[in-house]
NULUM-748551 format. One line per 8 residues: number of its first residue (from 1); their letters; for each residue x, z, y of C-alpha. Coordinates in nm, 2 decimals. Layout:
NULUM-748551
NUM = a = X,Z,Y | ...
This chain:
NULUM-748551
1 = mltrlsar = 20.38,14.21,12.22 | 20.20,13.94,12.41 | 20.11,13.61,12.24 | 20.34,13.33,12.36 | 20.18,13.00,12.47 | 20.37,12.68,12.44 | 20.39,12.43,12.73 | 20.16,12.20,12.53
9 = alnraala = 19.90,12.48,12.48 | 19.91,12.55,12.85 | 19.87,12.17,12.92 | 19.56,12.15,12.70 | 19.41,12.46,12.86 | 19.47,12.32,13.21 | 19.32,11.98,13.12 | 19.01,12.15,12.98
17 = rqfllera = 18.96,12.37,13.29 | 19.02,12.07,13.52 | 18.76,11.85,13.33 | 19.05,11.62,13.23 | 19.04,11.67,12.86 | 18.68,11.57,12.84 | 18.47,11.44,13.13 | 18.21,11.70,13.23
25 = dvpvldav = 17.84,11.64,13.27 | 17.77,11.86,13.57 | 17.64,11.80,13.92 | 17.90,11.70,14.18 | 17.84,12.01,14.39 | 17.90,12.23,14.08 | 18.22,12.04,14.00 | 18.36,12.09,14.35
33 = ahlcglqa = 18.28,12.46,14.32 | 18.43,12.50,13.98 | 18.75,12.33,14.09 | 18.78,12.56,14.39 | 18.77,12.25,14.61 | 18.97,11.93,14.59 | 19.28,11.85,14.79 | 19.17,11.59,15.05
41 = qepqepfv = 19.44,11.49,15.30 | 19.36,11.13,15.21 | 18.98,11.11,15.26 | 18.90,10.87,14.97 | 19.12,11.04,14.71 | 18.86,11.31,14.60 | 18.63,11.03,14.48 | 18.90,10.92,14.23
49 = glwsrlrr = 18.95,11.28,14.13 | 18.59,11.33,14.05 | 18.55,10.99,13.88 | 18.83,11.10,13.64 | 18.65,11.43,13.57 | 18.28,11.36,13.56 | 18.06,11.14,13.34 | 17.86,10.88,13.53
57 = fdpaelsd = 18.00,10.99,13.87 | 17.82,10.82,14.16 | 18.03,10.83,14.48 | 17.71,10.83,14.68 | 17.64,11.18,14.56 | 17.95,11.32,14.72 | 17.89,11.13,15.04 | 17.54,11.27,15.05
65 = llldrqvv = 17.67,11.62,15.01 | 17.90,11.57,15.30 | 17.63,11.43,15.52 | 17.39,11.70,15.41 | 17.65,11.97,15.50 | 17.66,12.11,15.15 | 18.03,12.01,15.12 | 18.29,12.02,15.40
73 = rtglmrrt = 18.64,11.90,15.48 | 18.84,12.18,15.62 | 19.20,12.32,15.63 | 19.23,12.61,15.40 | 19.46,12.66,15.09 | 19.82,12.62,15.20 | 19.70,12.50,15.54 | 19.61,12.17,15.38
81 = ihlltadd = 19.28,11.98,15.40 | 19.04,12.05,15.12 | 18.70,11.94,15.02 | 18.50,12.26,14.96 | 18.14,12.36,14.91 | 18.00,12.50,15.23 | 17.94,12.84,15.06 | 18.30,12.87,14.96
89 = alawrsrh = 18.43,12.76,15.30 | 18.23,13.02,15.47 | 18.31,13.30,15.22 | 18.68,13.23,15.20 | 18.78,13.14,15.55 | 18.84,13.48,15.70 | 19.06,13.58,15.40 | 19.28,13.28,15.48
97 = damlrqrm = 19.31,13.35,15.86 | 19.64,13.54,15.85 | 19.80,13.28,15.62 | 19.68,12.99,15.83 | 19.83,13.15,16.15 | 20.15,13.24,15.97 | 20.20,12.89,15.84 | 20.12,12.74,16.18
105 = lgvyrrdl = 20.38,12.97,16.34 | 20.63,12.86,16.08 | 20.61,12.52,16.24 | 20.54,12.60,16.60 | 20.69,12.94,16.67 | 20.93,12.82,16.93 | 20.68,12.59,17.09 | 20.43,12.87,17.12
113 = dgvdldel = 20.67,13.14,17.24 | 20.50,13.34,17.51 | 20.15,13.21,17.43 | 19.89,13.47,17.35 | 19.74,13.33,17.04 | 19.42,13.53,17.08 | 19.38,13.39,17.43 | 19.45,13.04,17.29
121 = aatgarlm = 19.19,13.08,17.02 | 18.93,13.21,17.27 | 19.00,12.92,17.51 | 18.96,12.68,17.23 | 18.64,12.84,17.12 | 18.49,12.81,17.47 | 18.59,12.44,17.48 | 18.42,12.37,17.15
129 = adgqprst = 18.11,12.57,17.23 | 17.96,12.27,17.40 | 17.90,12.12,17.06 | 18.10,11.80,17.13 | 18.31,11.68,16.83 | 18.67,11.63,16.94 | 18.99,11.50,16.78 | 19.29,11.73,16.76
137 = sevgkvla = 19.46,11.54,17.04 | 19.15,11.57,17.27 | 19.15,11.94,17.21 | 19.52,11.96,17.29 | 19.49,11.76,17.61 | 19.23,12.00,17.75 | 19.43,12.31,17.65 | 19.74,12.17,17.81
145 = drwpdvga = 19.58,12.23,18.15 | 19.61,12.60,18.08 | 19.95,12.58,17.90 | 20.13,12.28,18.06 | 20.47,12.38,17.92 | 20.34,12.35,17.56 | 20.29,12.01,17.41 | 19.92,11.90,17.37
153 = rvlgdavv = 19.98,11.81,17.01 | 20.10,12.16,16.93 | 19.81,12.33,17.11 | 19.56,12.10,16.95 | 19.70,12.15,16.60 | 19.73,12.53,16.64 | 19.36,12.56,16.74 | 19.21,12.30,16.51
161 = gslipmvq = 19.43,12.37,16.21 | 19.45,12.75,16.22 | 19.30,12.96,16.49 | 18.94,12.84,16.48 | 18.75,12.76,16.16 | 18.68,12.39,16.19 | 18.54,12.11,15.98 | 18.62,11.74,15.99
169 = lpprgvwr = 18.29,11.56,16.04 | 18.15,11.26,15.85 | 18.18,10.97,15.84 | 18.54,11.10,15.77 | 18.55,11.14,15.39 | 18.24,10.93,15.32 | 18.28,10.67,15.04 | 18.44,10.35,15.18
177 = atagvknl = 18.41,10.48,15.53 | 18.70,10.44,15.77 | 18.69,10.70,16.05 | 18.92,10.91,16.26 | 18.91,11.29,16.26 | 18.65,11.45,16.47 | 18.63,11.83,16.45 | 18.35,12.09,16.51
185 = pmeawlgr = 18.35,12.46,16.45 | 18.24,12.54,16.10 | 17.97,12.78,16.21 | 17.82,12.52,16.45 | 17.82,12.24,16.18 | 17.68,12.46,15.91 | 17.45,12.68,16.12 | 17.58,12.99,15.94
193 = avdppaap = 17.84,13.25,16.03 | 18.17,13.27,15.86 | 18.18,13.58,15.64 | 18.36,13.86,15.82 | 18.69,14.01,15.70 | 18.66,14.28,15.43 | 18.69,14.64,15.52 | 19.05,14.78,15.51
201 = gsdpvgea = 19.15,14.87,15.16 | 18.92,14.62,14.99 | 18.96,14.26,14.90 | 18.64,14.12,14.74 | 18.74,13.76,14.83 | 19.08,13.80,14.68 | 18.93,13.93,14.36 | 18.68,13.64,14.35
209 = lvrrylaa = 18.97,13.40,14.40 | 19.16,13.54,14.11 | 18.87,13.49,13.88 | 18.78,13.14,14.02 | 19.14,13.03,14.00 | 19.18,13.13,13.64 | 18.86,12.96,13.55 | 18.98,12.63,13.69
217 = ygpaatad = 19.36,12.66,13.63 | 19.44,12.94,13.38 | 19.62,13.08,13.20 | 19.85,13.13,13.49 | 20.11,13.36,13.65 | 20.05,13.54,13.97 | 20.32,13.30,14.12 | 20.09,13.01,14.03
225 = lrawcgla = 19.80,13.17,14.20 | 20.00,13.23,14.51 | 20.14,12.87,14.51 | 19.78,12.74,14.49 | 19.63,12.93,14.78 | 19.93,13.04,14.98 | 19.78,13.39,15.03 | 19.97,13.71,15.06
233 = glphavaa = 19.84,14.05,14.94 | 19.70,13.92,14.62 | 19.88,14.17,14.39 | 19.61,14.42,14.49 | 19.33,14.18,14.40 | 19.50,14.10,14.07 | 19.54,14.47,13.99 | 19.17,14.53,14.06
241 = vrpelvaf = 19.06,14.26,13.82 | 19.33,14.31,13.56 | 19.11,14.52,13.33 | 18.88,14.22,13.29 | 19.17,13.98,13.19 | 19.38,13.90,12.89 | 19.76,13.84,12.91 | 20.00,13.60,12.74
249 = rdergrel = 20.36,13.49,12.78 | 20.48,13.14,12.85 | 20.80,12.98,12.71 | 21.00,13.12,13.00 | 20.87,13.47,12.93 | 20.65,13.49,13.24 | 20.33,13.69,13.21 | 20.02,13.47,13.22
257 = ldlpdapr = 19.67,13.61,13.30 | 19.34,13.46,13.19 | 18.97,13.52,13.16 | 18.90,13.63,12.80 | 18.64,13.36,12.72 | 18.79,13.07,12.91 | 18.88,12.76,12.70 | 19.22,12.75,12.54
265 = pdpdtpap = 19.21,12.44,12.31 | 19.42,12.37,12.01 | 19.75,12.23,12.14 | 19.71,11.93,11.91 | 19.38,11.83,12.07 | 19.41,11.46,12.18 | 19.43,11.41,12.55 | 19.29,11.08,12.69
273 = vrylpafd = 19.45,10.87,12.96 | 19.35,10.99,13.31 | 19.42,10.85,13.65 | 19.48,11.12,13.91 | 19.45,11.07,14.29 | 19.72,11.16,14.54 | 19.78,11.54,14.58 | 19.56,11.62,14.28
281 = nailgydd = 19.48,11.99,14.20 | 19.60,11.95,13.84 | 19.96,11.90,13.96 | 19.97,12.10,14.29 | 19.78,12.40,14.17 | 20.08,12.57,14.01 | 20.42,12.71,14.10 | 20.54,12.61,13.75
289 = rtrivdda = 20.41,12.25,13.72 | 20.60,12.18,13.40 | 20.28,12.22,13.20 | 20.18,11.87,13.33 | 20.48,11.70,13.50 | 20.85,11.69,13.42 | 21.08,11.85,13.67 | 21.23,11.51,13.74
297 = hrglsvag = 20.90,11.39,13.87 | 20.78,11.71,14.03 | 20.80,11.58,14.39 | 20.59,11.26,14.33 | 20.25,11.42,14.40 | 20.38,11.61,14.70 | 20.49,11.27,14.83 | 20.14,11.13,14.79
305 = qravlvdg = 20.21,10.93,14.47 | 19.91,10.88,14.23 | 19.98,10.97,13.87 | 19.86,10.85,13.53 | 19.84,11.11,13.25 | 19.93,11.00,12.90 | 19.90,11.26,12.63 | 19.82,11.50,12.91
313 = rvaalwtv = 20.14,11.46,13.11 | 20.24,11.25,13.41 | 20.38,10.93,13.26 | 20.32,10.67,13.52 | 20.23,10.60,13.88 | 19.95,10.38,14.00 | 19.84,10.20,14.31 | 19.60,9.92,14.41
321 = eagtvvvt = 19.71,9.58,14.53 | 19.45,9.32,14.62 | 19.19,9.47,14.39 | 19.43,9.51,14.10 | 19.53,9.85,13.96 | 19.91,9.83,13.93 | 20.07,10.09,13.69 | 20.44,10.17,13.70
329 = plrpfsaa = 20.55,10.36,13.39 | 20.80,10.65,13.43 | 20.89,10.63,13.06 | 20.84,10.39,12.77 | 20.49,10.36,12.63 | 20.39,10.31,12.27 | 20.17,10.01,12.21 | 19.86,10.24,12.17
337 = drtavaee = 19.95,10.42,12.50 | 19.99,10.09,12.68 | 19.65,9.97,12.56 | 19.48,10.30,12.66 | 19.64,10.29,13.01 | 19.52,9.93,13.06 | 19.17,10.01,12.94 | 19.13,10.31,13.16
345 = grelagfl = 19.29,10.11,13.45 | 19.02,9.84,13.41 | 18.75,10.10,13.43 | 18.91,10.24,13.75 | 18.94,9.90,13.90 | 18.57,9.85,13.84 | 18.49,10.18,14.00 | 18.70,10.11,14.31
353 = sngesdrv = 18.57,9.76,14.36 | 18.21,9.83,14.28 | 18.23,9.61,13.97 | 18.40,9.32,14.14 | 18.73,9.36,13.96 | 18.87,9.48,13.63 | 19.22,9.37,13.69 | 19.51,9.59,13.58
361 = evaaape = 19.88,9.53,13.56 | 20.11,9.76,13.36 | 20.47,9.70,13.46 | 20.76,9.71,13.21 | 20.88,10.06,13.12 | 21.22,10.18,13.25 | 21.51,10.13,13.01
């Protein structure tokens, strides 16, 4: 019979893997790799995510990695923008091609009816071969000359977001920079080829993703893995690596897989207050998010709300107003929790303002 892990045990394991139980003392590049990338629709949010996870985090280090082309912003897992190491982006992109195309068609199938997607991709590739960075709308407007009955926005998003491996160029995503999106093919920006698809019947990238996901998110069910990356066909990869793994059950009876030597802290391990950015991995990286957020609040991160963890769970929302970190509790706080939330909020205010503000306001808790 498999050992049953409580929701609190899973919470502490997730926090430990995500560097949220204790800040890690690792280089920024290693942290991005360990986390399998960071969700990055909002370009400044990964900086808060890394500040909450790393000791002595210097945002200039992440900016330099973007400028030095060691880290890239690209559409990948779930067809959303992620911040990834260049090595992972090149290694993983081909494995995501079918999913990216399928999700794009889920939005634009009617708009693209009758359009040969391979021809569209080839035309887009020829356009981008001149090395000129372009916005999605600029790409779409040129392609509309060939497909005038299809909206330019649809054509541009199909090519940039799915059909061609693209990266969003800095200064987009650089600390404190405000810049629109300019895209360039990944291979042109990095000077290296995207890894080719695996031979039929093999899935080395899928197997690597299983191991990497469990290292950063486990213990987890296969449904959690699928929800994180959006990929199909992973049962074969899971089956291939299963002999390396250990298994548990959660309180719902689901089978959870894990790496045998990965951290699974004592459920009573204290969890410090942590401020999470919008769309944070720790919340969106699961199908069953109850290990970190109550079902009543499940949609907050999807809506772009920033969360505060108290005792390892989402307990408040936060934003910044005129340099002040403003916290809105979702439940009553103890006096000790309120003090801890305020103290960490002051640290965050200092980080965001480069030391010019330590103001934090914690609103009254709901009745």
